[in-house]
C-alpha positions in Angstrom: 72.1 140.4 88.3 71.2 137.5 89.6 73.6 134.7 90.6 73.0 130.6 89.3 72.3 129.5 92.7 69.4 132.4 93.1 68.3 131.5 89.4 67.9 127.9 89.8 66.9 127.5 93.8 65.5 130.8 94.6 61.8 129.5 94.4 62.9 126.6 96.6 62.1 128.1 100.0 60.2 126.6 102.9 57.9 129.5 103.2 56.8 129.0 99.4 55.9 125.3 99.6 56.2 122.2 101.2 56.7 119.7 98.1 57.8 120.4 94.5 57.6 118.3 91.5 60.7 119.1 89.5 61.0 118.4 85.8 64.8 118.3 85.1 65.9 116.2 82.3 69.2 117.5 82.4 70.0 117.3 86.2 70.6 121.2 86.5 69.5 120.7 90.3 72.1 118.5 90.8 75.1 121.0 90.6 77.2 121.3 93.7 76.4 124.8 94.4 72.8 124.4 94.2 73.0 121.1 96.0 74.7 122.4 98.9 72.1 125.6 99.1 69.0 123.2 99.3 71.0 121.3 101.8 71.6 124.5 104.0 67.7 125.5 103.5 66.8 122.1 105.1 65.2 120.6 101.9 65.2 117.0 100.9 65.4 115.7 97.8 63.7 112.5 96.5 64.6 110.9 93.2 61.5 109.5 91.2 62.7 106.0 89.8 60.7 103.3 90.7 57.2 104.0 91.0 56.0 101.2 93.9 59.3 102.4 95.9 58.2 106.0 95.5 54.5 105.4 96.5 55.8 103.6 99.6 57.8 106.6 100.6 55.3 109.0 99.7 52.4 107.4 101.9 55.0 106.9 104.7 56.9 110.2 104.8 55.5 113.0 102.8 51.7 112.8 102.2 50.3 113.6 105.7 53.4 114.1 107.8 53.2 117.6 109.0 56.7 117.3 110.4 58.4 116.4 107.0 61.2 118.7 105.9 60.1 120.6 102.8 61.0 118.2 100.1 61.7 118.2 96.2 60.4 115.3 94.0 62.9 115.2 91.2 62.2 113.7 87.8 64.7 113.0 85.2 62.2 114.0 82.6 58.8 115.5 82.7 57.1 115.6 86.1 53.8 116.0 84.8 53.8 112.9 82.5 55.5 110.5 85.2 54.2 111.6 88.5 50.9 110.1 89.8 48.0 112.5 89.6 47.3 112.8 93.3 51.0 114.1 93.6 51.0 116.7 91.0 48.0 118.0 92.8 49.6 118.4 96.3 53.2 119.7 94.9 54.3 122.8 93.1 55.6 122.1 89.7 58.9 123.8 88.5 60.4 123.3 85.0 64.4 123.4 84.7 65.7 122.9 81.2 69.2 124.0 79.7 67.7 124.7 76.6 65.3 127.3 78.1 67.9 128.7 80.7 70.6 129.1 77.9 68.5 129.5 74.9 71.1 131.3 72.9 73.4 128.1 73.3 73.3 124.5 71.7 71.7 122.1 74.3 73.6 119.3 73.1 77.0 120.9 74.1 75.2 122.3 76.8 74.7 118.6 78.4 78.0 117.5 77.9 79.6 120.0 79.9 78.0 118.8 83.2 76.6 120.8 86.0 79.9 121.9 87.6 80.6 124.2 84.7 77.1 125.9 84.4 77.5 128.5 87.4 80.5 129.8 85.4 78.6 129.6 82.1 75.9 131.5 83.5 78.1 134.3 85.0 79.7 134.7 81.5 76.6 134.8 79.5 75.2 137.4 82.2 78.3 139.6 81.7 79.0 139.3 77.7 77.0 139.8 74.7 76.1 136.4 73.3 75.2 136.0 69.8 71.6 134.5 69.6 71.2 130.9 68.6 74.8 129.5 68.4 75.2 126.5 66.4 77.3 123.7 68.0 80.5 124.6 66.6 80.1 128.1 67.8 79.1 127.0 71.2 81.6 124.5 71.6 84.1 127.4 70.6 82.5 130.0 72.9 82.6 127.4 75.9 86.2 126.4 75.3 87.4 130.1 75.1 85.5 131.5 78.2 85.3 128.7 80.6 88.3 126.6 79.9 90.5 129.2 78.6 91.3 127.3 75.2 91.1 129.0 71.7 92.1 125.6 69.7 93.1 127.3 66.5 95.6 129.4 68.4 97.5 126.0 69.6 99.9 126.1 66.6 103.4 125.4 68.3 104.7 122.0 69.5 104.6 122.8 72.8 101.0 124.1 73.2 99.2 121.2 73.3 101.1 120.2 76.2 100.8 123.3 78.1 96.6 122.9 77.6 96.9 119.3 78.6 98.7 120.1 81.8 96.8 123.3 82.6 93.7 121.2 82.7 95.6 118.6 84.5 96.0 121.2 87.5 92.5 122.6 87.3 91.5 118.9 88.0 89.4 119.3 84.6 88.9 116.5 81.9 87.4 117.7 78.8 83.7 116.6 77.9 84.5 114.4 74.6 82.6 116.7 72.5 84.9 119.7 73.3 88.1 117.5 73.2 86.8 116.5 69.8 86.7 120.2 68.9 90.3 120.9 70.2 91.7 118.1 68.2 89.9 119.1 64.9 91.3 122.7 65.0 94.6 122.5 67.0 98.0 121.8 65.6 98.9 118.4 67.4 102.7 117.9 68.4 104.8 115.9 66.1 103.9 112.1 65.9 101.0 112.4 68.1 97.5 110.8 66.4 94.1 112.4 67.2 93.2 109.6 69.0 96.2 110.0 71.4 95.4 113.8 71.7 91.5 113.0 72.3 92.6 110.3 75.3 94.7 112.7 76.9 92.3 115.5 77.1 89.2 113.1 77.9 91.2 110.7 80.5 93.8 112.1 83.3 95.3 108.4 83.6 95.9 108.7 79.7 97.9 111.8 80.0 99.7 110.6 83.1 100.8 107.2 81.4 102.2 109.2 78.7 103.9 111.9 81.1 105.6 108.8 82.6 106.8 107.0 79.5 108.1 110.2 77.7 110.1 111.2 81.0 111.7 108.1 81.4 113.1 108.5 77.4 113.7 112.1 78.0 115.5 111.4 81.3 117.7 108.8 79.6 118.7 111.0 76.9 119.7 113.7 79.4 121.9 111.3 81.2 123.8 110.2 78.3 123.9 113.7 77.1 121.8 113.0 73.8 119.0 115.3 72.4 115.7 113.8 73.5 113.5 112.6 70.4 111.0 115.3 68.9 108.0 113.2 69.6 108.5 113.3 73.3 106.7 115.8 75.6 109.3 118.7 75.8 109.8 118.9 79.2 112.7 121.2 78.8 110.2 124.0 77.0 110.2 127.3 79.3 106.4 126.8 79.9 106.5 123.0 80.7 109.8 123.0 82.9 108.3 125.6 85.1 105.6 123.0 86.1 108.1 119.9 86.5 108.8 120.4 90.1 105.2 120.5 90.5 104.4 117.2 88.6 107.0 115.4 90.8 106.0 116.5 93.8 102.6 115.9 93.4 102.9 112.4 92.3 102.2 113.0 88.6 105.5 112.0 87.3 107.8 109.4 89.3 111.6 109.9 89.1 113.7 107.6 87.4 116.4 105.6 89.2 119.7 106.1 87.7 123.4 105.3 88.7 124.4 108.5 89.1 123.3 112.3 88.4 125.7 113.9 85.7 127.2 117.1 86.9 126.0 119.0 83.5 122.5 117.9 84.1 119.8 121.2 84.1 118.8 122.1 87.6 115.0 121.7 86.9 115.4 118.0 85.8 117.2 116.9 88.9 114.1 116.3 91.0 113.1 113.7 88.5 116.0 111.4 89.1 117.0 109.2 91.8 120.5 107.7 92.5 120.1 106.3 96.1 117.8 105.7 98.9 118.5 109.0 100.6 117.1 110.9 97.6 114.0 108.7 97.7 113.5 109.8 101.3 114.3 113.2 100.6 111.7 113.3 97.8 109.0 111.8 100.1 109.7 114.0 102.9 109.1 117.1 100.3 105.8 115.4 98.9 104.3 115.1 102.4 105.3 119.0 103.2 103.6 119.8 99.9 100.7 117.7 100.9 100.5 119.5 104.2 100.4 122.9 102.4 97.5 121.6 100.3 94.9 120.4 102.8 91.4 121.8 101.4 89.9 124.1 103.5 86.2 124.9 104.6 85.3 126.3 101.4 86.7 123.4 99.3 84.1 121.2 97.1 84.2 117.5 97.0 86.2 117.4 93.9 89.0 119.0 95.8 88.8 116.4 98.6 88.6 113.3 96.1 91.9 114.9 94.2 93.6 115.2 97.7 92.5 111.7 98.8 94.0 110.3 95.7 97.5 112.3 96.2 97.5 110.8 99.6 96.7 107.6 98.6 99.6 107.7 95.7 102.2 108.8 98.4 101.1 106.0 100.8 101.5 103.5 98.3 104.7 104.5 97.2 105.8 104.7 101.0 104.7 101.4 102.0 106.3 99.7 98.8 109.9 101.4 99.2 112.7 99.2 100.5 112.8 99.2 104.3 116.0 101.1 104.4 113.8 104.4 104.2 111.3 103.5 106.4 113.1 105.2 109.0 111.6 107.4 111.6 111.4 110.7 110.2 109.4 109.6 107.1 106.7 107.7 109.3 106.5 110.5 111.8 106.0 112.8 108.9 103.5 111.1 107.4 101.6 110.4 110.6 101.8 113.8 111.6 100.1 114.7 108.0 97.2 112.6 108.9 96.7 114.0 112.2 96.3 117.4 110.5 94.1 116.1 107.9 91.5 114.4 110.3 89.9 117.5 111.9 89.9 119.5 108.7 88.3 116.5 106.8 85.7 115.8 109.7 84.9 119.2 110.1 84.1 119.2 106.2 82.0 116.2 106.4 80.0 117.9 109.0 79.0 120.7 106.6 79.1 119.0 103.2 78.2 115.2 103.3 74.2 115.6 103.0 74.9 117.6 99.6 76.9 114.8 98.1 73.7 112.9 97.4 72.3 115.7 95.3 75.2 116.0 93.0 74.7 114.5 89.6 76.2 111.2 88.5 75.9 111.2 85.0 79.7 111.9 84.3 81.0 110.3 87.8 79.5 109.5 91.2 80.4 111.4 94.2 78.8 108.7 96.6 79.0 105.0 96.3 75.5 104.7 96.0 75.5 106.6 92.9 77.6 103.9 91.2 74.7 102.0 89.9 72.9 105.0 88.7 75.9 106.1 86.7 76.0 102.9 85.0 72.4 102.8 84.2 73.2 106.4 82.4 76.0 105.1 80.9 74.3 102.0 79.1 74.1 103.1 75.5 73.2 100.0 73.7 70.2 97.4 74.7 73.1 94.7 74.6 75.6 96.4 76.6 77.2 94.6 79.2 78.2 95.8 82.7 80.0 94.3 85.9 80.0 96.1 89.1 82.8 94.8 91.2 82.8 95.8 94.9 86.2 94.7 96.4 85.1 95.0 100.4 87.4 96.6 102.5 89.8 98.1 99.6 91.5 101.6 100.6 92.2 103.6 98.0 96.1 103.2 98.4 95.6 99.4 98.0 93.7 99.9 94.8 97.3 100.6 93.5 98.2 97.3 94.2 95.5 95.7 92.3 96.2 98.0 89.4 99.8 97.4 88.9 99.0 93.6 89.0 96.8 93.9 86.1 99.4 96.5 84.5 102.1 93.6 85.0 99.8 90.8 83.5 99.1 93.3 80.5 95.4 92.5 81.0 94.0 96.3 80.6 92.8 97.9 77.4 91.7 101.2 79.3 91.6 102.1 82.8 90.0 105.1 84.2 90.9 105.6 87.7 89.0 107.9 90.2 87.6 107.9 93.6 84.3 108.6 95.4 82.9 108.9 98.6 81.7 105.7 100.8 78.6 106.1 103.1 78.9 107.2 106.9 79.3 105.2 108.8 82.0 103.3 106.7 80.4 99.6 107.5 79.5 96.8 105.1 75.9 96.7 106.0 75.4 100.6 105.1 77.9 101.2 102.3 77.7 98.1 100.5 74.0 97.6 100.6 73.8 101.3 99.4 75.9 100.2 96.1 73.7 97.5 95.4 70.4 99.3 96.3 71.6 102.3 94.3 70.2 104.6 97.1 70.7 106.2 100.5 70.7 103.9 103.7 67.2 105.2 104.4 65.7 103.4 101.6 66.7 99.9 103.0 66.0 100.9 106.7 64.5 97.6 107.1 67.6 95.4 106.2 70.4 98.2 107.5 71.9 95.6 110.0 72.9 92.8 107.6 73.6 92.5 103.7 71.1 89.6 102.8 68.9 91.9 100.9 71.7 93.1 98.6 70.6 90.6 95.8 67.0 91.7 95.9 68.1 95.1 96.0 70.2 95.0 93.0 67.4 93.1 91.1 65.0 95.8 91.9 67.3 98.8 91.0 67.8 97.5 87.3 64.1 96.4 86.9 63.5 100.0 87.4 66.0 100.7 84.7 64.2 98.3 82.2 66.8 95.7 82.6 64.8 92.2 83.1 65.1 90.1 86.3 66.6 87.2 84.2 69.5 89.4 82.7 70.9 90.4 86.2 72.9 88.5 88.4 74.5 88.9 91.7 77.3 87.1 93.5 79.4 87.4 96.4 82.5 85.4 97.8 84.6 86.1 94.9 88.4 86.0 95.6 89.0 82.8 97.0 90.2 79.6 95.5 87.6 78.1 93.0 85.3 81.1 92.9 86.4 82.4 89.2 85.1 78.8 88.1 81.9 79.6 89.9 81.8 83.2 88.2 82.4 81.5 84.7 79.4 79.2 85.1 77.2 81.9 86.2 78.2 84.1 83.5 77.6 81.4 80.9 74.6 79.9 82.1 72.8 83.2 82.6 74.3 85.5 80.2 73.6 88.7 82.0 73.6 92.1 80.9 74.2 93.4 84.2 76.3 91.5 87.2 76.8 92.7 90.7 79.7 91.1 92.2 81.8 91.1 95.7 85.2 90.1 96.2 85.6 89.6 99.9 89.2 88.7 100.2 90.7 91.9 101.2 88.2 92.6 104.2 88.7 88.9 105.2 92.7 89.8 105.4 92.0 92.8 107.0 90.2 91.6 109.9 92.3 90.6 112.8 95.6 92.3 111.2 97.5 93.2 114.3 100.8 94.0 112.5 99.5 97.4 110.7 98.7 98.0 107.3 102.3 97.5 106.2 101.7 93.8 106.9 98.1 94.2 105.3 100.0 95.4 102.0 102.2 92.1 102.0 99.3 89.8 102.3 97.4 91.5 99.8 100.5 91.1 97.3 100.7 87.4 98.4 96.9 87.0 97.2 97.3 88.5 93.9 100.0 86.2 93.4 97.2 83.4 93.4 95.6 84.9 90.5 92.3 85.5 91.5 91.6 88.8 91.0 93.4 89.0 87.5 91.3 85.7 86.6 88.4 87.8 87.5 89.1 91.0 85.5 90.0 88.6 82.5 86.9 86.7 82.5 84.7 89.6 82.5 86.8 91.4 79.9 86.7 88.2 77.4 82.9 88.1 77.7 82.7 91.8 76.7 81.9 93.4 80.1 82.7 96.9 81.2 83.8 96.8 84.7 83.1 99.2 87.3 85.5 98.6 90.2 84.5 100.5 93.7 84.8 99.3 97.4 82.2 100.0 100.4 84.8 101.3 102.8 88.6 101.8 103.2 90.9 100.6 106.2 92.9 102.8 108.9 95.2 101.5 111.9 93.7 102.2 115.1 94.7 101.6 118.9 92.0 100.3 121.3 90.3 102.5 124.2 88.1 99.7 125.3 84.6 98.6 124.2 81.7 100.8 125.6 79.2 99.1 127.2 76.5 101.2 125.3 75.1 100.9 121.8 75.2 98.0 119.5 77.6 97.8 116.9 76.2 97.9 113.1 78.4 94.4 112.4 80.6 92.6 114.5 83.6 93.7 113.0 83.1 97.5 112.5 85.3 98.6 115.5 85.2 102.4 114.9 81.5 103.2 115.5 78.7 102.6 117.9 74.7 103.0 116.9 72.3 104.4 119.2 68.6 104.1 118.4 67.7 107.2 119.7 69.3 110.7 120.1 69.0 110.7 123.9 71.0 107.1 124.0 73.5 108.8 121.4 74.0 111.9 123.7 74.4 109.6 126.7 77.3 107.7 124.9 78.9 110.8 123.8 79.2 112.4 127.2 80.4 108.7 128.4 83.1 107.9 125.9 86.0 110.4 126.0 87.0 111.7 122.5 83.8 110.1 120.6 82.4 112.6 118.2 79.3 112.5 116.3 78.3 112.9 112.4 74.7 112.3 111.2 73.8 112.2 107.7 70.3 112.9 107.2 69.6 110.0 104.9 70.4 107.3 107.7 67.0 105.7 108.9 65.5 107.8 111.6 66.4 105.5 114.2 70.2 104.7 113.5 72.4 107.3 115.2 76.2 106.4 114.8 78.8 107.8 117.4 82.7 107.6 115.9 85.6 106.8 117.6 88.3 109.8 117.6 91.3 109.8 115.2 93.5 106.8 115.5 90.9 104.8 118.0 88.8 102.0 118.0 86.4 100.4 120.4 88.3 97.3 121.2 90.7 96.3 123.9 92.8 99.3 125.3 96.1 99.3 123.9 95.8 96.7 121.0 96.6 97.7 117.6 94.1 96.7 114.7 93.6 97.4 111.1 89.8 98.3 111.2 87.0 100.6 109.7 83.6 102.2 110.1 84.8 105.7 111.0 85.2 109.0 109.4 89.0 109.0 108.4 90.1 110.1 105.0 91.3 106.4 104.3 88.1 104.8 105.4 85.8 107.4 103.5 87.4 108.0 100.1 87.4 104.7 98.2 87.9 103.7 94.6 85.9 104.3 91.6 87.4 102.8 88.4 86.3 101.7 84.9 88.2 98.8 83.3 87.3 98.2 79.6 89.2 96.4 76.7 88.0 99.2 74.3 89.8 102.5 73.6 88.1 105.9 73.9 86.9 107.5 70.3 
């Protein structure tokens, strides 16, 4: 029996061909197991999106280049209709369509479940007798039962829905909308729960977490006062839920409630969810750090494992930085630093093996890498008049996103927020990673402008022109975040009435550079900036004009100690102090030999003459012994950045 990778990628071997044209309207090729295999085989994948840019790449890198790697030209449609005749003549055509691979299932349901689940479905379909030509309802029921282990009609007890929702949360799964709708249609929902609430919690992890926190506060208060919790609350005391309660608190899904004292008769399972003094807070932090040490993803982890782990680390770090100074004692600080030291070599090795395959993951549901944010936005367009804004907060670490989110919540500006994360480009400097965001392409596509950011506006316009948005309806603006910048933004939006806006907030990056008192001090400076209202006003301006807002960052930041400035190499930008750039492999190797602790990670989609060398964990290429908050390297706090969607609309 063939496995999924053999079935999809078996024909992509260097000995079979040098160039393939692949018709793949459903992004079958971009499941993470297939993409890793292609990278391991040394096969490049080129997206066919913009005809002129593709022609330049084809003539320069592919047509007569005998040293070029085997290459797949990926077309989200019919390659035979879209590719030029000469390209088709020189390539081998492959057709990948879900309707043909899984001809017994409804194709609309198949497209909705996403590429990550297709290997599981293939395995099940090979092992079980599957009825021929299922309709949409039967397909949805089959996939729910065999892939997600959910039989909606059997969810008939008050706690069944919550057990199912929590199981999905711990599997890091959000149901596709079409499957969530099927569950809501057939299941018996808990007392007082609307169909819309149930749908939101099955499709949006943040909606579930918000409900858990609100309900736990009310449930805990009832327990402390020896009252019976209201029936409409999450039944935390139910046997199948209370066994998960410890994990929900230790993983940061539920924040403990502050109480004057903990009653002696309180059930033992509930005590971890209450705090009555600073010592209890410190004790919980240490337990959460221990939990994260146990959960460090290993070599066989996928990118989603690392993103979720990065989110958990950021949540805990944010809590630590915002707890009162009384608990910032040596034990907590030392434990958190020890955790980061344990994470770094494992994460670096994983990046070395897996970073190249991230570009090949489908971005239809969420981007894996920041350069996929714009393509994800393009795929999300469902209406010709839909308005979208991309807001890049330069230098914003994932932990610092929580500050920005809390500011919006305190001001009650958010109707719906979907907070996730993605990988920044490596090296984590503005000229590489931020340019990739606005180009909608890996750095090799803008090799001529890799040393600066002046091309961002033209790259942004070119990307949207290729997606049928006229230049007159696309705007770009940087310099947001400072005093008076929101007035300029209003003027820009009202003058051009754009469908798509690309915006840069520079303030966090400006606050970061030169910060010598550490990230705790940076947190305080960001808090002061938030009080000025520029961030909240920017979001309000966009929401009131009907924009769906996508927030991300080009890189995070990390505390480092200087080891001196090497004489070799040029920096990619004047302030990127965690890496050096060499224009040849020989110079790179010379630098590696001369700089103690330096290390190499070389993504294939960087320009051919762009070879980065990175500082070791906690170190930077600036005066020895000096401490700074910097970026440019491969630390998890630099590489995993926010990806957030903010709207005024509820999901339906």
